[in-house]
C-alpha positions as CSV (number, residue, x, y, z in Angstrom):
1,M,0.0,-0.2,0.2
2,D,1.3,3.2,-1.0
3,F,0.9,6.9,0.1
4,S,2.8,10.2,0.1
5,F,2.8,13.4,1.8
6,S,3.8,15.4,-0.8
7,G,0.8,17.5,-1.6
8,I,0.0,17.7,2.4
9,K,3.8,19.1,3.1
10,T,3.5,21.3,-0.1
11,A,0.2,23.1,1.2
12,V,1.9,23.7,4.3
13,L,5.1,25.5,2.7
14,N,2.8,27.3,1.0
15,L,0.4,28.2,3.5
16,N,4.0,29.2,5.5
17,H,5.8,31.3,2.9
18,N,1.8,33.1,1.6
19,R,0.0,33.8,4.8
20,K,2.0,35.7,7.8
21,D,-1.7,35.7,9.5
22,I,-1.1,32.1,10.0
23,K,1.4,31.1,13.3
24,K,3.6,28.5,12.6
25,E,2.5,26.5,16.2
26,D,-0.7,26.5,14.6
27,L,0.4,25.5,11.7
28,C,2.7,22.7,12.8
29,A,0.0,21.5,15.1
30,S,-2.4,20.7,12.5
31,F,0.3,19.5,9.8
32,E,1.4,17.1,12.4
33,Y,-2.8,16.2,13.6
34,T,-3.1,15.3,10.1
35,V,-0.3,13.7,8.7
36,T,-1.5,11.4,12.3
37,D,-4.9,10.8,10.9
38,M,-3.3,9.9,7.5
39,L,-1.6,7.3,9.1
40,I,-4.3,5.6,11.4
41,Q,-7.0,5.5,8.5
42,N,-3.8,4.2,6.3
43,T,-3.1,1.5,8.6
44,K,-6.6,0.4,9.3
45,K,-7.1,0.3,5.5
46,A,-4.0,-1.8,5.6
47,L,-4.9,-4.3,8.5
48,Q,-8.5,-5.2,6.5
49,E,-6.6,-5.4,3.4
50,T,-4.3,-8.1,4.5
51,R,-6.3,-9.2,7.6
52,I,-3.3,-8.7,9.7
53,K,-4.5,-8.8,13.4
54,K,-1.7,-7.1,15.1
55,I,1.0,-4.4,14.6
56,A,3.8,-2.9,16.3
57,L,5.3,0.3,17.0
58,A,8.2,1.7,17.4
59,R,9.8,5.6,18.7
60,T,12.7,6.6,18.0
61,E,14.8,9.2,20.7
62,Y,15.9,11.8,18.9
63,Q,17.8,15.0,20.0
64,Q,15.7,18.9,19.7
65,I,17.9,20.9,17.9
66,H,16.8,24.9,19.0
67,T,18.0,27.9,17.2
C-alpha cells in the first residue's frame, strides 16, 4: 500500500510562505494532526486488506535542536 505526504508538505510550505497571519505553531500542530490521522487511516485500511491482526509501533529518541 503506497501513500505520499508530498501534497500536504507542499500545502504547508505554501501556507507558511504566503499567509503571514497563520502562526507557525498552529500550522505545525495542524500538520502533525493531519499526518497522524492519515497514518492511522492508512494503517487501518492496510490491516483490513491484509487481514493482519496485530501491529507493532516503535519510537526512536531524538535530540531537539533549538536555533
